[in-house]
Every structure is written in structure tokens, then in C-alpha cells.
C-alpha positions, 0 to 999 in steps of 0.5 A: 500505439506504434511508438516502441520507445518510452517517451518523456522519461529522463533515460528515454531508451537507455534505461527501462522501467518495465512494469508487469503488474497486469501479467505477472502481478495478476498471478498473485493469489487473491487478485482478479483484475477485470478488463476495466481494472486492467485499463485503469491500472495501465493509465495510472502506471503511465501517469507515473511514467514507467517505460513499458507496461506489460498488459498480459498474454493475448491468445492465452487468456480471453480477458487479456485478449479483450484488454488489448483489443480495447486498449488499441481501439482507443481506450488507452492513450499512453503518454509515456509507456509502451504497451507490451504483449507477453507470450511464448515462442512457437511450439516445438515442431510447429512452423512459426507462421502456423502457431496460434499463440504467435499470431495472437501476439501480432493481433494484439496490436501491441508495438512491443512483445516480450517472449518467454523461453526456457534457458535451463536445459533441464526445463527444455528436456523435461518440461518442453520435451524437446532438445536444445537445438529445437529450443534455440530454433523456436526462439530465433524463428519467433523473434525473427518473425515478430521483428519482420512484422515491425514489433520490438522484441525482448526475451525473458530467459526463464530460469536463467540463473539456475540454468546457467549454474547447471549448464552455462553453454546451453543458457548462453546459446539461448541468449545468442539465438534471441539477440542474433535473430533481432531481440533488443535485449535479453532479460535474465530471470530468477524465476524460482526466486532463489538467488542472493544479491552477491552471487546474482551480481557476479553472474550478471557481470560475467554474462555481460563480459561474455556476450556484450548483450544488453541485459535486463533483470526479472526477480521473484521474491522467494528469498525476500531479496527481489528488490536487492537482487534487482538493484545489484543487477543494475549496479552490475550493468543491466539497463532494463528492470522488470517489476510489479506494483507493490511486489504483487505476483505468485508465491512471495511476489516480484521485485516491488516497483516502488522501492526499486524506483525509490532506490534508483532515484534517491540512492543510485542517482538514476532519474527514471521518472519524468520530473516531479513524478517521484512524489507520486509514488505513495499515491500510485501505490495506494491507488493500485492497491485499491484496484487490486482490493488488497490493503496497502502494506503499511510497512512497505519501503518508501510508500508505506504509511508506517515507513516514516513513523517513529515510536521510540522517545530516543528517535523523537528527541533526535528528530526534534533537532533534525528530522534527517537524523532518523529518516534516510530521505525526506519522506515528501520526496516520495509523496509520504510523510513523517509521523510521530507515534505516541505510546508508553515509550514516548517522552516529552519530545514525542508528545511535543512533535505529535502535538505540532503535527496535530496543530497544537503548540506545547513548546511553551507549556511544559506542565501540559507536556508533563501531564500528557506524558504521565497520562499516556503512560497510565492509560497505555498500562490499562490497555489504551493505545493512541497509535491509531487514534490521533483524534482521541490523543488530540482531545487528551492533549487539549485537556492537558493544555486546559489543566496547565493554564488553569481553565479546567480543574483536575477534579472537574475533568476526572470527576466522572466517566461520562463523555469525552473532553470537549463533547457538545453534550453531557451524559445522564445515562444510557441503556442497551438491550437485546431483543430476540424476537419470535421470528428469529430476528435479533434487534438491539435497542438503545436509549440515551439521556443527555443534556444538550444546549442546556436541554434534557433529551431522551432518545431511543433507537434500534440497530443491528447490534448494540453499538449500532443502536447506541450510535443511532440513539446518540445521533437521534438525540443530537442531530436535531439540536446540532445538525452539523453532527449529521456530517459525521459518518462512521466508516470503520469499527475494530475490536480487540480483546486484551487479555492480561497475562496474569489472568485478570479479566480481559478488557476490550479496545475499540477503534472507530474511524469517522469522516466528513466531507473534508477529512477522516479521524480515528478514536479509541475506547477501552473498557471491560464492557465492549459497549462502554468502550464503544461509547468512549470512542463514539463520544470522542468522534463527535467531540473531535468534530465539535472542536474542529468546528470551533464549537464545544459544549455549553455544559460542563464536560468531563473526560472519559479517561 
């Protein structure tokens, strides 16, 4: 823990990627890291290859004090990053040797310390209730004291841009106090997040010319410009960028670590991660979202699940020729992937690309493509959506391929609305009832009558809702005869009510997410009745499992759609 410079990164100590997820990011509404969470986050960030990890504010928060105790006692073995403690300067009128908060920074055992200090005269006078001279002394005394005790010190100049615009002499005086007392660099903070890139870059350039100091940047995202402001500051000369994973932070958040790194590496040609680690961006983003218990942002730059997803048919046509025509980088460079979405906007190219993504070759089946395009448009007009239901889409594409090569007849496939194409059973009927019992308990009961492996089967099961009961009855009927279906687990169930603007009856769209030990897949069902919509989605889930086992029904089957 005595190392004070990043190790194993291409820029070494010449350019810092400084992560403050565990301190500033933890201030986001809804995030509450345990000490174990903080240790896990730090390990993941270190594995990515950031240069500094700000672990929190020891002495101010008991949880952070405990984190540093455990980290420095051997529970955190950092290979790349330097563990950094965050804290404030000594209090006004208190000798630095007697300030408990400063003592806690030393006791944390962190080899580097970031001090926050006011740089706006209004904050100095109104919030701290002291004068500019004493604030400068507070900065200098604390920096000098920590460096004398072997710590590397950075200064966060809080509210710097607002302060510099209001009173430039005071703002510069605070930077000077820190650097001349031994601070390695001064980080200019857009604390209120109100700056725009052009003005911010001009200020950074001006500060660099006037001082010659090494500068850093810390941007909040209140104008939606935190990432842009950070990159503008880099282009203006800063060599230390402070970010948080997924942009976490109070109010609108902070500069997002992942787009900042993605842009530094792919756009500015500045390799800041160990070789090969750029492809870990997406995985790390999602892993840290999981620990924070916040759903990943599917539209997050570089690492979002929808970031390289293409919906318009025009896009798909171009991508079929060359993926770079509509992707600003190869998604695999950041560990992401390209997807083609199939909707009513889709054309032939979209379906052909999506089929290839699903492992189906439609390039030599023009009739299948024609049928699939027509079918998608018809179904989407009735409320179906395949954007989040690749498994149902695959079943529909397989159906069209069989129609095209003559192995299935249109009449056979469209004759009834019983079960999914390829399902390993045939439905005779099902019934669902609701029982409100004298003790107040509400129980659903479902009965299914099926034909499985040429055998008629009847099964009844109870559940805590009609869909749960139907799923239980279906499994009860199938698993004894098709035991591999027991591997299928229903992990998510979403319902959306679709109301037609014309005032006709609403329909229900159900999305079901299933998984086995190898993979996950999603299916969709749409109907005016929620149970029937759920039935479609459940049947698709089992049919998809059957097809991917190489087993299909031994009875005649029909498509729900």
C-alpha cells in the first residue's frame, strides 16, 4: 500500500484516470455500499486498470473508516491503482496537528490523499465563515503536514470555475497555496455542473498559462456535459481526470468513467488502460451496476446494451455492406456487440442480418425473408414486438424457412392458435380458475390437457397467480415425459397494457425471460387476455429450448401467430 504512482498502465504517472465511485459516486440517491461492496468495487476497478481509487472519507463516515482499515490490513491487494483517501483541510483556527479529520487521513493508511478546499471567495466567506488568508493557510498547512508524513497530495479546488469567474485572484491564490506547499496537482472542480465545454476549455487553458501547474478536472453532469467537459479539459491540457463508474453521483451525477476512457482511447489516441483491458469496459460497467443494485443504462455510450443496436431498415442495409458505415467503432473493442432489431421498420436486410445473428442463414431463402418481413409487420400492427424477444423471433423465422422450402404448409401452420411453432407438445385445452378461500387466501388453479409424445396428458397445479399456476401445470404435464424441460427456469415476467388510440379494447403484451445453465432467452405473447398472452410466451420459451436441444415435437404443431 506504499506505492504512490499507478503501476502497469501505459501512461504511468504522466496521465491519471482517477476513480471516485466509492466517494462521489456513492452520493447518488439510491446507492448504499456496504464495506464488502466497497472492497468488491475497488477490486473490479483495479482489474480494469484505473490509476487511482478514491475509497471514501475516513474519519467522517464510520463505513469509510472501516473500509480503509480492512483495505490496508490486507483485504485489498491493488495491482494497478493507488488507494486514495478523501478529506478536507484543517478547520479554521485549528492547528493542523490537532485536527481530528486530518489525523484520520493519516490513520487511514492510504498512500495518497485528495483534499477538498474552497476556491470561491463567496463560499470561503459565507460557508466557511472565514477569510481568504485563513483559507489559504488552511490549504498550505494541511498539504505540508500530509506530505511531511509521506503522503502524495492532490487538491480538489471546489467550485473553481464559478469562483474564478467571480474573483479570479482568490481562486488562483488557493491553487498557489496548495502547489507551493507540496501538492502534486490541483484539480479544477465544476462542482455545480454548470459549465459548457468551450468556456471550460478556455478557462483551463488560461489557468495553465498563468500558473504552469499540473491540472486535473472534476465535472458534475448538471448540464449533461460532464463527459464532454472532461474531454475538452484534456484537450486543453489537464492530465488528471476524475470520474465515476456509470456516471454515479449526487444530483445528475458525474463524468462517466466508461465513455471518458472510451473516448480517450479510441478518439484521442491516448491509451490509459493496460493492454487488452479496453475490451473489459462493458463487463466492468455491468458488474458495478450489479453491486450498486441499479439496472444498467441500456443506452449508455460505449457500454450500453442498445448502444450498437440498429433498428431502421436503412441502417441495416448499409451495415450488411459494411458494419462501420453505422458504427463509430467496432463494438468489440469495448467488449460490446452489435445487434439488429426487428420491428415494423425492418426490411429484408434487417431480417437477414438478424437471422445470421441467431444462427440462421436466410441468404439463399428469398421467399423466407419475404414471408418474415410480411409477418413481422402484420404482428407489430397487432401489438407484438420482437425487439426484446429474440427467441420468439427465431421461432417465427424457422417457421418461414419451413414454409419456403415446402416442409410445412401455410394452412397447417396458421390453422389454429394452440402452441408455438416447434413446441414439443400439442394443446387440447387449458383452464384457469381463481379461488378466494375463507381465510382470505387467494389461490389460482390451472388444468392443461396436452398431447405429448403421442400420449394424452392432463395435469392440474396451483400457483400464486394464474400465470404461475399455468406454468406449474404445464411443467407437471411435460417434465415426466421430457425431463430436460426441468432445466428451464422462468426468471422474469413483464406485462404491458397496449391501448389503441381509437378506443378499441386494450391488448396485453407479455415478455418472459427464461434461462438454463448455459444461456438466457426471451419470448413474447400478445392477446386481449393476459393469461392467453402469457401462454403464448411460455410455449415459445419451451419450444425454443426444444429446438436448441435438437428435439422438436413428434406431433403436428401449429404457430400461435
